[in-house]
C-alpha positions in Angstrom: -9.0 -9.3 25.1 -11.7 -8.9 22.4 -13.5 -12.1 23.1 -14.0 -11.0 26.8 -15.9 -7.8 25.8 -19.6 -8.0 25.0 -20.2 -6.2 21.7 -23.7 -4.9 20.9 -23.4 -5.2 17.1 -20.4 -7.1 15.8 -19.9 -6.2 12.1 -20.1 -8.9 9.6 -18.2 -6.8 7.0 -17.4 -3.1 6.8 -17.2 -0.8 3.8 -14.9 2.2 4.1 -16.3 5.5 2.8 -14.2 8.7 2.4 -16.4 11.6 3.2 -15.7 15.1 1.8 -17.3 17.9 -0.2 -17.6 15.6 -3.2 -19.2 12.7 -1.2 -21.6 13.7 1.5 -23.7 11.9 4.1 -26.7 12.3 1.8 -24.8 10.5 -1.0 -24.2 7.5 1.4 -27.9 7.5 2.3 -28.9 6.9 -1.3 -26.4 4.0 -1.5 -27.6 2.1 1.6 -29.7 -0.4 -0.5 -26.7 -1.1 -2.6 -24.4 -1.8 0.4 -27.1 -4.0 1.9 -27.5 -6.0 -1.3 -23.7 -6.4 -1.4 -23.8 -8.0 2.0 -22.1 -5.2 4.0 -23.3 -4.9 7.6 -21.6 -1.7 8.6 -20.4 1.4 6.8 -17.1 2.6 8.0 -16.9 6.4 7.9 -13.8 8.6 7.7 -13.8 11.3 10.4 -17.0 13.4 10.4 -15.8 16.2 12.6 -15.4 19.8 11.4 -12.1 19.8 9.5 -10.0 22.3 7.7 -11.9 23.9 4.7 -12.1 21.6 1.7 -10.4 18.7 3.5 -10.3 15.6 1.3 -9.9 13.2 4.3 -11.0 14.7 7.6 -7.9 14.0 9.6 -7.2 17.7 10.0 -9.9 18.1 12.7 -10.6 21.7 13.5 -13.5 21.3 16.0 -14.4 18.1 17.8 -17.7 19.6 18.9 -19.2 20.1 15.4 -19.9 17.9 12.5 -18.3 18.9 9.2 -20.8 21.1 7.4 -19.1 20.3 4.1 -20.3 16.7 4.4 -23.7 17.3 6.0 -25.5 17.9 9.3 -26.4 15.9 12.4 -29.8 15.5 10.9 -28.2 13.9 7.8 -26.2 11.6 10.1 -29.3 10.6 12.0 -31.1 9.8 8.7 -28.2 7.7 7.6 -28.1 5.8 10.9 -31.8 5.2 10.8 -31.7 3.9 7.2 -28.9 1.6 8.2 -30.7 0.3 11.3 -33.8 -0.3 9.1 -31.7 -2.7 7.1 -30.2 -4.1 10.3 -26.9 -2.4 9.5 -24.7 0.0 11.4 -22.0 2.7 11.3 -18.4 2.6 12.4 -16.7 6.0 12.9 -13.1 6.9 12.4 -11.9 9.2 15.3 -8.7 11.2 15.6 -7.7 11.6 19.2 -4.0 12.3 18.6 -4.0 15.6 16.7 -5.9 18.6 15.2 -5.5 20.6 12.1 -4.2 24.1 12.9 -3.7 25.7 9.5 -7.1 27.3 9.4 -8.8 29.7 11.8 -11.7 27.3 12.1 -9.8 25.7 14.9 -11.0 28.0 17.7 -8.9 26.4 20.4 -5.7 27.0 18.5 -6.8 30.5 17.5 -7.4 31.3 21.2 -3.8 30.1 22.0 -2.4 32.4 19.3 -4.5 35.2 20.8 -3.7 34.7 24.5 -0.6 32.5 24.5 0.1 30.5 27.7 -2.8 32.3 29.4 -5.3 30.8 26.9 -7.8 28.4 28.5 -6.9 26.0 25.7 -3.1 26.3 26.2 -3.0 22.9 28.0 -5.1 21.2 25.3 -1.9 21.2 23.2 1.5 19.9 23.9 3.5 23.2 23.8 6.9 23.9 25.2 6.6 27.5 26.4 10.2 27.4 27.6 11.8 26.8 24.2 15.6 27.0 24.2 15.4 29.3 21.2 15.1 32.7 22.9 13.1 34.5 20.2 10.2 32.1 20.7 10.5 31.8 24.5 6.8 32.0 25.8 5.5 31.9 22.2 4.3 29.4 19.7 6.4 29.0 16.5 4.4 29.1 13.3 6.6 27.8 10.5 4.6 28.4 7.4 6.3 31.4 5.7 7.5 30.9 2.2 10.8 32.7 2.9 12.7 34.5 5.6 10.6 36.6 7.9 12.5 39.9 7.5 12.5 39.6 3.7 8.7 38.9 3.6 7.9 41.9 5.9 9.9 44.3 3.7 8.3 42.8 0.6 4.8 43.4 2.0 4.0 39.7 2.0 3.1 40.0 5.7 0.8 42.9 6.6 -1.8 44.3 8.9 -5.4 44.0 7.7 -8.8 44.9 9.1 -11.5 42.4 8.2 -15.0 42.0 9.6 -14.2 44.4 12.4 -11.0 42.5 13.4 -7.3 43.4 13.2 -5.4 40.5 11.7 -2.0 39.7 10.3 -2.2 38.5 6.7 0.2 36.3 4.8 -1.4 35.4 1.5 -4.4 33.1 2.4 -3.3 32.8 6.0 -4.7 35.0 8.9 -3.4 35.4 12.4 -5.1 37.2 15.4 -3.6 40.1 17.2 -3.6 40.2 21.0 -6.1 42.8 22.3 -3.6 44.9 24.1 -1.6 45.4 20.9 -4.3 46.9 18.6 -4.9 50.2 20.3 -4.4 53.1 17.9 -4.1 50.9 14.8 -5.7 52.4 11.6 -8.8 50.8 10.1 -9.1 52.8 6.9 -7.3 51.7 3.7 -4.9 54.6 3.5 -4.0 54.3 7.2 -3.3 50.6 6.8 -1.2 51.2 3.7 0.9 53.8 5.6 1.3 51.4 8.6 2.4 48.5 6.4 5.0 50.7 4.7 6.5 51.4 8.1 8.5 48.2 8.4 9.8 49.0 11.9 6.3 49.6 13.3 4.9 46.5 11.6 7.8 44.4 12.9 7.3 45.7 16.4 3.6 44.8 16.3 4.4 41.3 15.0 7.0 40.7 17.7 4.5 41.6 20.5 2.2 38.7 19.6 2.1 35.3 21.3 3.4 33.5 18.2 6.5 33.8 16.0 6.1 33.6 12.2 9.0 31.8 10.7 10.3 30.3 7.4 8.9 26.8 7.0 12.4 25.4 6.5 13.3 26.3 10.1 10.3 24.4 11.6 11.8 21.0 11.9 14.7 22.3 14.1 12.8 24.9 16.1 9.2 23.9 16.5 8.0 24.0 20.1 4.7 22.0 19.9 4.3 18.3 19.4 2.8 17.4 16.1 1.7 14.4 14.0 4.9 12.9 12.7 6.6 15.8 10.8 3.4 17.6 9.7 3.5 21.1 11.3 -0.1 21.8 10.4 -1.3 19.0 12.7 -0.7 19.7 16.4 -0.9 17.0 19.0 -3.7 17.0 21.5 -3.2 16.1 25.2 -6.0 13.6 25.6 -4.2 12.1 28.5 -5.7 15.1 30.4 -9.2 13.9 31.4 -10.6 17.4 30.7 -9.2 17.4 27.2 -10.4 13.9 26.7 -14.0 15.0 27.5 -13.7 18.1 25.3 -12.4 16.1 22.3 -15.1 13.4 22.6 -18.2 15.4 23.0 -19.7 14.4 19.6 -18.5 10.8 20.0 -20.2 10.4 23.3 -23.4 12.0 22.0 -23.6 9.9 18.9 -22.8 6.7 20.8 -25.5 7.5 23.3 -28.0 8.2 20.6 -27.3 4.9 19.1 -26.0 6.3 15.8 -22.5 4.8 16.1 -21.9 1.1 16.6 -18.1 1.0 16.3 -15.0 3.2 16.5 -11.8 3.1 14.6 -9.0 4.9 16.6 -6.5 6.7 14.4 -2.8 6.5 15.4 -3.0 5.5 19.1 0.8 5.2 19.2 1.0 8.9 19.2 -0.8 9.1 22.6 1.1 9.5 25.8 -0.6 6.4 27.3 -2.6 4.5 24.8 -3.9 1.9 27.3 -5.3 4.6 29.6 -6.9 6.4 26.6 -8.5 3.2 25.4 -9.8 2.4 28.9 -11.6 5.8 28.9 -12.9 5.2 25.4 -14.3 1.8 26.4 -16.0 3.4 29.4 -17.5 6.0 27.0 -18.6 3.3 24.5 -18.9 0.1 26.6 -20.5 -2.1 23.9 -19.0 -0.6 20.7 -16.8 -2.6 18.4 -13.4 -0.8 18.7 -10.3 -1.3 16.5 -7.1 0.6 16.5 -4.8 1.7 13.7 -1.9 0.0 15.2 1.0 -1.0 12.9 2.0 -4.4 14.2 5.5 -5.3 12.9 6.3 -8.9 11.9 6.6 -10.9 15.1 5.0 -8.2 17.3 1.8 -8.7 19.2 -1.0 -6.2 20.0 -1.0 -5.6 23.8 -3.4 -8.1 25.2 -4.7 -5.8 27.9 -6.2 -3.2 25.5 -10.0 -3.2 25.7 -10.4 -3.4 21.9 -11.4 -6.0 19.3 -8.1 -5.7 17.4 -6.3 -3.7 14.8 -7.4 -2.3 11.4 -5.6 -5.2 9.7 -2.3 -4.2 8.3 -0.8 -7.3 9.8 -3.4 -9.4 7.9 -2.8 -7.4 4.7 0.9 -8.2 4.6 0.4 -11.8 5.4 -2.2 -12.4 2.7 -0.1 -10.5 0.2 2.9 -12.5 0.9 1.0 -15.7 0.3 0.9 -14.9 -3.4 4.5 -14.0 -3.8 6.6 -16.8 -5.1 9.7 -17.1 -2.8 11.6 -18.9 -5.5 11.9 -15.7 -7.4 13.7 -13.8 -4.6 17.4 -14.4 -5.7 16.6 -13.5 -9.3 14.8 -10.3 -8.3 17.6 -9.3 -5.9 20.4 -10.0 -8.4 18.6 -8.1 -11.2 17.7 -5.1 -9.0 21.3 -4.8 -7.8 22.6 -5.0 -11.3 20.0 -2.6 -12.8 20.5 0.2 -10.2 24.2 -0.4 -9.8 24.1 0.1 -6.0 24.2 -2.0 -2.8 20.9 -3.4 -1.7 21.3 -3.9 2.0 17.9 -3.0 3.3 18.7 -3.2 7.0 21.5 -0.7 6.6 19.3 1.6 4.5 16.6 1.6 7.2 19.0 2.7 9.9 20.4 5.4 7.6 16.9 6.7 6.7 15.7 6.6 10.3 18.8 8.5 11.4 18.3 11.1 8.7 14.6 11.5 9.6 15.5 11.9 13.3 18.2 14.5 12.7 16.3 16.6 10.1 12.5 16.2 10.0 12.3 15.3 13.7 15.2 17.4 15.0 13.1 19.5 17.3 11.6 16.3 18.9 15.1 14.9 19.4 16.3 18.1 21.0 13.3 18.2 23.3 13.8 14.6 24.4 17.5 15.2 24.9 16.6 18.1 27.2 14.5 15.7 29.3 17.3 13.2 29.4 19.7 15.9 30.5 17.3 16.8 33.4 17.3 13.1 34.5 21.1 12.9 34.1 21.7 15.7 36.5 20.1 13.6 39.3 21.8 10.3 38.5 25.5 9.7 39.2 25.6 7.1 36.3 24.7 9.8 33.8 26.0 13.1 35.3 29.5 12.8 33.7 28.3 12.8 30.1 27.9 15.8 27.9 24.6 16.8 26.3 26.2 16.0 22.9 27.0 12.4 23.9 23.5 12.0 25.5 21.8 13.1 22.3 24.0 10.8 20.1 23.3 7.8 22.3 19.6 8.6 22.4 19.5 9.0 18.7 21.1 5.6 18.2 18.6 3.7 20.4 15.7 5.5 18.7 17.1 4.5 15.3 17.5 0.9 16.3 14.1 0.5 17.9 12.6 -2.5 16.1 8.9 -1.6 16.3 6.7 1.5 16.4 6.7 1.8 20.2 6.7 0.2 23.6 3.8 0.6 26.1 5.3 1.4 29.5 2.5 3.1 31.4 3.0 5.8 34.1 0.1 4.3 36.1 1.2 0.7 35.9 4.5 -0.4 37.4 4.4 -3.7 35.4 6.3 -3.9 32.1 5.6 -6.6 29.7 8.2 -9.1 28.6 7.7 -7.9 25.0 8.4 -4.3 25.9 11.5 -5.2 27.8 12.7 -7.4 25.0 12.2 -4.7 22.4 14.1 -2.1 24.5 17.0 -4.5 25.1 17.1 -5.4 21.4 17.3 -1.7 20.5 20.0 -1.1 23.0 22.0 -4.0 21.8 21.8 -2.9 18.2 22.6 0.7 19.1 25.7 -0.3 21.1 27.1 -2.5 18.3 30.4 -1.0 17.1 30.0 2.2 19.1 32.7 3.8 21.2 32.7 3.0 25.0 31.2 6.3 26.1 28.1 5.8 23.8 27.7 2.2 24.8 27.7 3.1 28.4 25.1 5.8 28.0 22.9 3.4 25.9 23.1 0.9 28.7 22.0 3.5 31.2 19.1 4.6 28.9 18.0 0.9 28.7 18.0 0.7 32.5 16.0 3.9 32.7 13.4 2.5 30.3 13.0 -1.0 31.7 13.2 -0.4 35.5 10.5 1.1 37.6 10.9 4.9 37.8 9.3 7.1 40.5 10.5 10.5 39.6 8.4 12.7 37.4 11.3 13.7 35.2 12.1 10.1 34.5 8.5 9.2 33.8 8.2 12.2 31.5 11.2 11.1 29.6 9.9 7.6 29.2 6.6 8.9 27.9 8.2 11.2 25.4 10.6 8.5 24.3 7.7 6.2 23.5 5.9 9.0 21.6 9.0 9.5 19.4 9.9 6.0 18.3 6.7 5.8 16.1 7.4 9.0 14.1 11.0 7.8 13.6 9.8 4.5 12.2 7.1 6.1 10.1 9.2 8.9 8.6 12.3 6.8 8.2 10.8 3.6 6.9 7.2 4.0 5.5 7.8 7.5 4.1 11.4 7.2 3.0 13.0 3.7 2.8 9.9 2.3 1.1 10.5 4.7 -1.8 14.2 3.9 -2.0 14.3 0.1 -1.8 12.4 -0.8 -4.9 13.5 -4.5 -5.4 9.8 -5.6 -5.4 7.4 -2.9 -4.5 4.5 -5.1 -3.7 6.3 -5.8 -0.4 6.7 -2.1 0.5 3.4 -1.8 2.4 2.7 -0.3 5.8 3.7 -2.7 8.5 5.4 -5.0 6.0 9.0 -6.2 5.6 10.4 -5.6 2.1 13.1 -8.2 2.8 10.5 -11.0 3.5 10.0 -12.3 0.0 6.8 -14.4 0.3 4.9 -16.2 3.1 4.6 -20.0 3.0 1.2 -21.6 3.8 2.3 -22.9 7.1 3.3 -19.4 8.2 0.0 -18.0 7.1 -2.0 -20.8 8.9 0.0 -20.1 12.1 -0.8 -16.4 11.8 -4.5 -17.0 11.1 -4.8 -19.5 14.0 -3.2 -16.9 16.3 -5.6 -14.2 15.1 -8.5 -16.5 15.7 -7.3 -17.4 19.2 -6.3 -13.9 20.3 -8.3 -11.3 18.3 -11.1 -13.2 16.5 -13.1 -9.9 15.9 -10.2 -7.8 14.6 -10.6 -6.0 11.3 -8.8 -7.5 8.4 -8.2 -5.7 5.1 -6.4 -5.7 1.8 -6.6 -1.9 0.9 -7.0 1.2 3.0 -6.8 5.0 2.5 -3.1 4.7 3.7 -1.9 1.8 1.6 0.9 2.5 -0.8 -0.8 0.5 -3.6 -4.3 -0.8 -3.9 -4.9 -4.5 -3.5 -5.2 -5.2 -7.2 -2.0 -3.4 -8.0 -0.2 -5.8 -5.6 -2.1 -8.8 -6.9 -0.8 -8.1 -10.4 2.7 -7.3 -9.3 2.8 -10.6 -7.4 2.5 -12.4 -10.7 5.9 -11.0 -11.6 7.4 -13.0 -8.7 6.7 -16.1 -10.7 8.5 -14.9 -13.8 11.7 -13.1 -12.8 13.6 -13.9 -16.0 10.8 -12.6 -18.3 10.4 -9.5 -16.1 14.1 -8.7 -16.1 14.2 -9.1 -19.9 11.2 -6.8 -20.2 12.7 -4.1 -18.0 15.9 -4.2 -20.0 14.0 -3.9 -23.2 11.9 -0.9 -21.8 15.1 0.8 -20.5 16.7 0.5 -23.9 13.6 1.9 -25.6 13.5 4.8 -23.2 17.2 5.7 -23.0 16.6 8.6 -25.4 14.1 10.1 -22.9 16.7 10.4 -20.1 18.6 13.6 -19.6 22.2 13.4 -18.4 21.5 10.0 -16.8 18.4 11.3 -15.1 16.2 10.1 -13.6 18.3 7.7 -11.7 17.9 3.9 -12.2 16.0 3.4 -9.0 13.3 5.8 -10.1 13.2 4.3 -13.5 12.7 0.8 -12.1 10.0 2.1 -9.7 8.3 3.6 -12.7 8.2 0.3 -14.6 6.8 -1.6 -11.7 4.2 1.1 -11.2 3.2 0.7 -14.9 3.1 -3.1 -14.6 0.9 -2.9 -11.5 -1.4 -0.1 -12.3 -1.7 -0.1 -16.1 -3.6 1.6 -17.8 -2.2 4.7 -16.1 -2.8 8.2 -17.3 0.1 10.6 -17.7 -1.4 12.9 -15.0 -1.6 10.1 -12.4 1.8 8.8 -13.3 3.4 12.2 -13.0 1.8 12.9 -9.7 2.9 9.5 -8.3 6.5 9.7 -9.5 6.8 13.3 -8.2 5.5 12.2 -4.8 7.8 9.1 -4.8 10.8 11.3 -5.6 10.0 13.7 -2.8 9.4 11.0 -0.3 12.6 9.1 -1.2 14.6 12.3 -0.4 17.5 11.1 -2.5 17.5 13.9 -5.1 14.8 16.3 -4.1 12.4 16.8 -1.1 9.2 18.6 -0.4 10.9 21.5 1.2 14.3 21.6 -0.7 13.4 20.9 -4.3 15.9 20.0 -6.9 14.3 21.6 -10.0 16.7 20.1 -12.5 16.0 16.5 -11.3 12.3 17.0 -11.1 12.2 18.4 -14.6 14.2 15.4 -15.9 11.8 13.0 -14.1 8.7 14.8 -15.4 10.1 14.8 -19.0 11.0 11.1 -18.8 7.5 10.2 -17.6 5.8 12.4 -20.2 7.9 11.3 -23.2 7.7 7.6 -22.4 3.9 7.7 -22.0 3.6 9.5 -25.3 5.8 7.0 -27.1 3.4 4.7 -29.0 6.0 1.9 -29.3 6.7 1.8 -25.6 3.0 2.1 -24.5 2.0 -0.7 -26.9 4.7 -2.9 -25.4 3.4 -2.1 -21.9 -0.1 -2.9 -23.0 1.0 -6.3 -24.4 3.0 -7.2 -21.4 0.4 -6.3 -18.8 -2.1 -8.2 -20.9 -0.2 -11.4 -20.3 -0.5 -10.9 -16.6 -4.3 -10.1 -16.5 -5.8 -13.5 -15.9 -3.3 -14.6 -13.2 -3.6 -11.2 -11.6 -7.4 -11.5 -11.6 -7.2 -14.9 -9.9 -4.8 -13.5 -7.3 -7.2 -10.8 -6.5 -10.2 -13.1 -6.2 -8.1 -15.5 -4.1 -7.1 -12.9 -1.5 -10.6 -11.5 -1.5 -12.2 -14.8 -0.8 -9.7 -15.6 2.0 -10.3 -12.2 3.5 -14.1 -12.8 3.5 -13.9 -16.3 5.1 -10.9 -16.0 7.5 -11.2 -15.0 11.2 -11.9 -11.3 11.6 -14.2 -8.6 10.3 -13.4 -8.1 6.6 -13.2 -4.5 5.3 -13.7 -3.3 1.7 -12.1 0.0 0.9 -14.3 2.2 -1.3 -14.4 1.1 -4.9 -12.5 -2.1 -4.3 -15.5 -4.4 -5.0 -14.3 -4.0 -8.6 -10.7 -4.1 -9.8 -9.0 -1.1 -8.3 -5.6 0.0 -9.5 -5.1 3.1 -7.3 -1.8 4.2 -6.0 -0.9 6.0 -2.8 -3.1 8.9 -1.6 -4.6 11.1 -2.9 -4.9 8.8 -5.9 -6.8 6.3 -3.8 -9.4 8.9 -2.8 -10.7 9.5 -6.3 -14.5 9.5 -6.9 -16.0 6.1 -7.0 -18.5 5.2 -9.8 -21.3 3.7 -7.6 -23.8 3.8 -10.5 -21.6 1.3 -12.4 -21.3 -0.9 -9.3 -25.1 -1.0 -8.7 -25.7 -1.8 -12.4 -23.2 -4.7 -12.4 -24.6 -6.1 -9.1 -28.1 -6.1 -10.6 -26.9 -7.8 -13.8 -24.9 -10.5 -11.9 -28.0 -12.1 -10.5 -28.9 -13.6 -13.8 -25.5 -14.8 -14.9 -23.8 -18.2 -14.6 -20.3 -18.5 -13.0 -18.8 -19.0 -16.5 -20.5 -15.9 -17.7 -19.3 -13.9 -14.7 -15.7 -15.0 -15.4 -16.0 -14.1 -19.0 -16.8 -10.5 -18.0 -13.7 -10.2 -15.8 -12.3 -7.2 -17.7 -14.6 -4.9 -15.7 -14.2 -6.6 -12.4 -17.6 -8.3 -12.2 -16.2 -11.5 -10.8 -14.8 -9.7 -7.7 -18.2 -8.0 -7.1 -20.1 -11.2 -7.5 -17.7 -13.1 -5.3 -18.0 -10.5 -2.5 -21.8 -10.7 -2.6 -21.7 -14.5 -2.6 -19.3 -14.8 0.3 -21.0 -12.2 2.5 -24.4 -13.7 1.8 -23.0 -17.0 3.1 -21.8 -15.2 6.3 -25.2 -13.5 6.7 -26.9 -16.9 6.5 -24.7 -18.2 9.3 -25.2 -15.8 12.3 -22.6 -17.7 14.3 -20.0 -17.5 11.6 -17.7 -15.3 13.7 -17.4 -18.0 16.2 -16.3 -20.7 13.8 -12.9 -22.1 14.6 -10.1 -22.2 12.1 -8.4 -25.2 10.4 -6.1 -25.5 7.4 -7.0 -27.5 4.3 -4.1 -29.1 2.4 -3.9 -30.4 -1.2 -2.1 -33.6 -2.4 0.0 -34.2 -5.5 2.8 -32.7 -7.4 1.3 -29.2 -7.5 -0.1 -29.1 -4.0 1.9 -25.9 -3.3 -0.3 -24.2 -5.8 -3.4 -24.7 -3.7 -4.3 -23.0 -0.4 -7.3 -23.8 1.7 -8.9 -23.1 5.0 -12.0 -24.3 6.9 -14.2 -22.5 9.4 -16.2 -24.5 12.0 -16.3 -27.7 9.9 -19.0 -25.9 7.8 -17.3 -23.5 5.3 -14.2 -24.1 3.2 -12.4 -21.7 1.0 -9.9 -23.1 -1.6 -7.8 -20.9 -3.9 -5.0 -21.4 -6.4 -1.6 -19.8 -6.3 1.1 -19.1 -8.8 -1.0 -19.7 -11.9 1.5 -18.2 -14.3 4.1 -20.9 -13.4 1.4 -23.6 -13.3 0.4 -22.9 -16.9 -3.0 -24.8 -16.4 -1.1 -28.1 -15.7 -2.5 -29.4 -12.4 -1.2 -32.9 -13.1 -2.2 -35.2 -10.2 -3.1 -32.5 -7.7 -6.3 -33.1 -5.6 -8.0 -32.0 -2.4 -9.5 -34.5 0.0 -12.6 -32.9 1.4 -13.7 -33.6 5.0 -16.4 -36.2 5.4 -19.8 -35.3 4.2 -21.4 -33.5 1.2 -20.4 -30.0 0.2 -21.9 -27.5 -2.1 -19.7 -25.1 -4.1 -21.5 -21.7 -3.7 -19.7 -20.3 -6.7 -20.0 -23.1 -9.3 -23.3 -24.6 -8.1 -21.8 -28.1 -7.9 -22.2 -30.7 -5.1 -18.9 -32.3 -4.1 -17.6 -34.9 -1.8 -14.5 -37.0 -1.2 -11.3 -36.4 -3.2 -11.7 -33.6 -5.8 -9.2 -33.0 -8.6 -7.9 -29.4 -8.6 -8.6 -28.9 -12.3 -12.2 -29.9 -11.7 -12.7 -27.7 -8.6 -11.6 -24.6 -10.5 -13.0 -25.3 -14.0 -16.1 -23.1 -13.8 -14.8 -20.3 -11.5 -11.2 -19.9 -10.4 -11.8 -20.0 -6.6 -14.0 -22.3 -4.6 -16.3 -21.5 -1.6 -17.8 -24.7 -0.2 -20.7 -25.0 2.3 -21.4 -28.3 4.1 -24.8 -29.6 3.1 -27.2 -30.5 5.9 -27.8 -34.2 6.4 -31.3 -35.3 5.2 
């Protein structure tokens, strides 16, 4: 567990930076003094490896052995590391072991596979099924990126032979593909010869069919693809890091940078996609024995991170959902549910929806993965009397049901460890029980046999291979069915629709939160905790403002009905549907002011992700046009936008306090707090790429300099630009910096007394630091009545208001100068 691993440099706080062509390593170097002044100990960098050209994020790695020239050089990285070390700071690197970007020829491994097929020296670096059941791609790699049917595009000249830089290539618009050496003899190099050849469709077709890959219409990819990929993204091919040779090849730079002392920590992207995450993490720990390592593991409610993993914890989605729920008023649940059902005119059974969306994702987007897993089960079935009698169709249907009902992202049954955790066994049995419910006898019997196959020790290679593949598929089914579909369909209260969250869980009570935080302190005290990431559906301040609505369901429902009546003239033939309309109003309430461009982009993405009227691959132009028109006309309607402005203005103060409260708790609670780029001021970003917009660091540096000479009251008066949040972060991180042993402070709850005690939340660390914040200020209406907090014995100094406090403190007094309180025990004279 994390507390059993000696870490060289445990971060005090991380700051996530998204590197790309618009923000380079040299830009970060200039900002080191600012981050140091803010109190950050470690910059947390997005992947720095060579990626696809013009990548905005770096997760489409093209070469693990080179730094991305678009963001800088190794000299630039060395300078950044040196500047950080000079300030006693460090660098955490995001690494991507699960997949590579294969859309661009910069990926030389993949290019070599296309060139030489199964004989390529890199063929075993990727997870390719060379014996595909589809005969036309047997022994080849399917490349599903054509904009139409292959035969049509060939005859239209959209696929042609070109000769560039001394090489023969196949061209399809901006894409290029290599030609196997033994197929280029006699091909023309001059323009006229190439034109004649490309006009001979039979000759061109024959040349294309002799290659080690098969070009195909992108709509066929989900059902025929023969390489494992990242979720349903065909341009990201999975990498077989379970092979030690491949592990070494993919970690060349990581090893070098760790050994040079440039990297102090590692963030592991999507470990659930790996064949054996535990084995991978053991190798990574050996490579970086004293690095702070966290994993992007989505821990579902009630789930625990495997305690045997040699890491410090997760990237904090579990924390994010807990802290967000603390500021959602559970008393508003029924009113929200009733109004949502009435407004959209549909059933709102979320559990049923999740199963439907997971089933749909499995049988469409992930069809090829399901077919491949069924083939493996069929091989196992031939050798087992209990499964021999069942048809392949029945095997696949039963397998699909247990995948759909799997309650978490995955289990962790290792091929090298015969032991299975009680948690893994319980999850598998839960999935089997849910999958069998109401099914015919044949399917129930198969599901029982699959359960036995998964939970009992297996010695045969076929069975072990099936178990590994099964575990690699449950995550994509969850991600594509829930995160990327159901979360865009179930819009009762969108603040809850966050990665790793449960949209049915309307609020977290203080006791639940304290229990969670205490468990985090006991088990993973050095885990990362966060409130926004590059993958969150909404930035922390969007959720903070939306959470205010939970306190005022009647006013909110009246407002929505008023807006809907105002905008009825902008709908076309009852389009967009009410669910999209309701999502739009919540988006405006949470992210206002929102430009038409940003609103259009978000609503288009939401429509495609929901897959109810249109999708990314099968677009419903009429629906999309109606949606676009609705967004455009409403945002150009001065009466409507003025109403939105007035309404969101009534939420501003309570939303600001919510944001400061969750920020302070993050900075004081057990774990390593992370600040996503730009979020030290109010940030009302939506899902990516909206949350990857350029950050105005000049403004942030200016405000930080100004804040030094302002009183807490003056800071609060300037809340419109987010100054209180920036100031609070600096104050809290300075306190942590002045307490080198802060990470080791234990955790205790602090409770209020009086009639409004539920509107106060507090925690204490190590009998030395206390954070106290208000909740549900809109309902409170500044009437604290008899509410007070009995401070622990001794004298305390409020680092935010400048006051000395002791004994029983009235809530209205504690929050009168600044809306949250950070108390430090005064040393005895």
